[in-house]
N, C-alpha and C positions, 0 to 999 in steps of 0.2 A: 144353107150357109152362104153368105154373100162373099163376093170377091174382096170386100174391104177387110175382112178378117185376116187376109194373107199379106197385108201391107207390112213392110219392114218399118220398125220404129227405132228412133235413136233413144239411148238411155245413158245415164251416168252411173258407172260402177265405182264403188269405193275402192280404195287401195287395200290390197290383201297383203298382210305381212305375216310370214310364217317361216319356220325353220329354226336352226340353232342360232341363238343370240337375237332372235326377233324381238323379244320383249325389250331389250336394251335400245333398239332402234325406233320403237314406236313414238317416243317423244320427238325425235328429230323429224320423222315423217309428218307428224301432226303439225309441227311448227312450219314445215315447208308448205303445208296445205293451208296455213293461215290460222291455225288454232291458237288460242291464248291460254285456255284451260282445258284439262281433260279429266 
């Protein structure tokens, strides 16, 4: 195994929306992220 496999990598994680009332907030969060249609 080479040392290259242990390098840290940057990544983009999606927003996670969960909990009571989360479904009613998904549209607002999608709009904040620039979505026009879902």
